[in-house]
N, C-alpha and C positions, 0 to 999 in steps of 0.2 A: 773422412774424419773418423777417428776411433770412438766408439761408444764406451763410456766408462761405467755406466750403470743402465740396466734395462728393466723396466717394469712390464710384466706380461699378464694380462687378463686378471687383474687384482679385483677380488670381490670381498667386501667387508660388511659385516652385519652387526647391528645392535639388537640382540634377541631375534625376533622374527622380522625386523625391519632392516632392509638393505640400504646401506649408506653409500657404497661405491660399487659401480657396475662395470666389470671388465675393463678396468683402467689399464691402458698400455701406452707407454712412451719411453723414449731413450734420452739419456743425458750424454751429450758429446763432450769429450775432454776439452777443457779450456774455454767452454762456451757458457753463456747464461741462458737457461731455459726457464721461462716464466709460466706459472700456473695462475690463471686469472679467472675471476668470476665473483658473483655476489657472496656476501657472508652466508655461511651454511651450505655452500655448494659441494664441499668435500675436499677443498684444497689442502687444509692443514691435516686432515685425516690421511690423505694420500702421502704427504711429506712425513708424517710421524710413523707411518707404516714402514718406511725405509729403515728407520732406526728402532723400530718396535717399541716406541714410547706411546702406547695407546691406552685409553681408559680400560679398566679391567673388564668392562661389559662389552668391549669391542672384540669381535672374532673375525679373523681372516679365514674364510672358508675355502678359497681357492686362489691360485695365481702364483707367480714367481717374481722375486726381485733379485736379479742377477748382478753381483758385484765381484770382480776378480774371479769370474768363472764359477762362483758358488751362489746358491740360493740363500739369501740372508734369512728368509723365513724359517730355514732349518737350523739356524745358529743356536748353540746353547748360550746360556746367560754369560758365561765367561768370554765367549767369542763376541757377544754383543757389547760387553764392556770395553773390549779392545777396539771394536769398530767405532763406537760412539766417542766423538771427540778426537780420537787418534786418526781415523781415516775419513770419517764423515762428521763434520762439526755443525752445530746448530746455533744460529743467531736467533734467539726467541723473539716473540712479538713485542713484549713489553719490557724495556730496559729498566723501568722503574721498580719492578718487582723481581727481576732476575738476579739481582745481586744481594748477598747477605748483608743486612745493615749493621751487623755486629763485628764484621771484620774489615780491615783496611783493604783497599783494592789491590795493593801490593801482595798481600797474603793470598787473596783470591786468585790472582793470576799465577802466583807461585804454585798454589795447590793444583791448578789445571796443568801446569807444566810437569810437576812431579808425578801426577797421576798417569801421564801418558808418555813419559820419557825416562829412560834409565840414566839419569845424570845426577851429579852431586848437587847439594843445595847451593853451593857457591856458583856452579855453572848455571843452575836453574835461575838464580837471581840475576845473572848477567842476561839471561834470556828474557827475563821480565822487562829489563830496560830496553832490550832490542825490539820486543813487540810493541811496547808503549811508544817507542820512536816510530815504528812502522805505521801506527794508527794516528800519529801526529798529536800525541798528548804532550804538551810542553812541560818542562821542568820536572821530568820524571822522578828525579832523586827525592824531591819533596812530595810529589803527588802520590807516591806509593804509600805514604803514611796517612793519606786522606781516607775518609769513610764515604760510602756511596752518597749519602745525603749532601755531601759537600760538592758534588758535581752536578752540572746541568744535565738535562735529558740527553742532549747530543753527545756529551762527554761520557755518560754512562753507556751509551750505545757503542762508542769507540772502545770502551773497556771490554764489553761483551765480544766485540770483534777481535780484540787483542787475545782474549782467552781462546777464541776459535782458531786463531793463527798460531797459538803456542805450540801445537803439535804438528804443524804443517799438513793439515788435513787436505785430502785430495778433492773432497766435495764439501761445499758449504751450503747448508740449507738456510736461507734467509727468509724467515716467516714474518711478513709484513714489517720489515726492519725499520721503516720510517714512521710507524704508528706514533701518534701523540707528539711528533716533532714539527716545528714550524717549517715553512717551505724552504728557506735558505739552508737550514740544518739538514733537511731531507736530501737536498742536492749534495751537500758535503759528504753525507754518509754513503750515498749511492756512488759518488765519484770515488770514494775510498775503496768500496768493494770492487769497483771496476779496475782500479789501479792494482789491487791485490791479485785480481784475476789475470791481468796482463803480466805482472812481474813473476808470479809463481806458477802460472798455467793452471790455476785452480778452476774447478768446475762449480758453477753456482746454480742452485735451484731457487728461483725467486718466487715467493708466494705473495700475491698482491691482488687487491681489487681495483687498483689505481692504474687504468690503462694509459693515462698521460705519462706517468712515471715509467711504466714498462716500455713505452714506445722509445724511450731514450737509452735503455740499457739492455734489453733482451735481444738475443740472437734468434731464439725460437720461442713459439708461444703455443700453449695448450689452453683452450677455453673450456671451463667446466660449468655444467649446469645440472643441479639436482643429482649429483653423484656420477654423472656421465661426462666424458670428454666429447664435446660437440664440434670442435674445430681444432685443427693443428696445422701450423704452417711456419715457415721462416718469418720472423717479425716484419721485415720490410714488405714481404708479399701480403701478409695479413692486414697491415694497415693500408696498403694500396688497394686491396680488393678483398674485404671480408666476405665470406660466403654464407655462413649460417645466419638465420634471422636474429638469433640472440646476439651474436657478435656485431651484426649491423646495428642493432638497437643500442648496444653498449657504446659503440663508437659515436653514434648519433646523439647520445646523451652527454657527451663531453662538452664542457663549455669552450667556446671559441671567442676570438676577438670580435666576431660578427654577431654574437648572441645579443639581440637587442631587447627582447621582451622576456621570455622565460625559456628555461631549458626543456628540451624534449625528454620525457621520461618514459620508462617501460611500465605500462599499466599492470596492476596487480602485484603479487609478491611471489617469491620462489616457494615451491611446495615444501612442507616438512617431510621427513622420511616416513612418517606414519601415513601420509596421503597416498592412496592408490590411484594413480592416473593411467588410464589405458592409452596406448599409442605413444606419441611423442610427449615427453614430460613438459616441453615448452609450449605445447599447442594452446593452453588456456590464455597465454599472454602474447601469442604470435599474430601479427597483423597479416601474415601471408597464409594463415591456417586454412586448409581445405578439409572440412570436417569429415567427409567420407573417406579420406585417406589418413589424415594426421591423427585422428582420434582412435583409429583401429590398428594401425601398423607401427611397429617399432623401427625407427631409423637406425642404421648402422654407419659407423665411420667409414667413408669411402674416399679414395683418392680421386678428386675432381680434376686437378691439374697436377703436374709433377711436383711432389713434395707437399701438396696442399690438400688436406683432408677435411671433409665436412660430413656431419650426420644429419641430413635433411632429405625429406621425401619429395619436396617440390622445387627446391632451388639447386 
């Protein structure tokens, strides 16, 4: 399978504090790659590095992000504008705040099309109806005149997806695309993204903390903890046999039909980027920790089985 994008040894800092450590993974064309982990682990910073939409205080000190044979990190602003939306589109985390409340949704989708396509306004308007139909927004001729507040959360997310589809982007970054949506709407949105992937061969980078959701939609998984990738595997293999203690703890904390008393939780909390932890970053919370090893040595991501990588010193 062809890799459409490759991240190599990405290191990102906020001042003297390192937020991402040698992040490396590939996106396979037409597949969904999930980045999973608790809030604050670096998932969104990794994704935003791809399109260089980072806070001003964030500095990428080393690494490469290869797309179409070129390192995106060397792009000039004009090249980045062409990349964003046109070739790599973002479905942001919160549909409630991602749309301009002062403009109709028709105008906002139209603007997205005109920004990335050299078409007349008439043809762009036809495209508006096409993408609204693709994301299953009913009665598009009337709905284009609605304002964002007249739509439900699920419909707003469909509008955001329509804007991402407007330019036929090759990669869609879906950053927690089901946040604040109820369970049935979550499934509708994820099914919609899957249908788009199948129909257009789109590659999806799915950012999520929800392993239950990821298990149904991802082809490959990278697990992040405190700025590190600690496990990477095909999704089926990952859920069949997780290797890293953090991955095992995450899966064990999922509710099941057999959960009778209380859920199993991971003790403690993820470290902030200001905390300096020697050895493995997960060792203060790890039930398998061997202090003489885990507190002094830094684990590296190693291939334990074919295509299945883990960064653990004892498992």
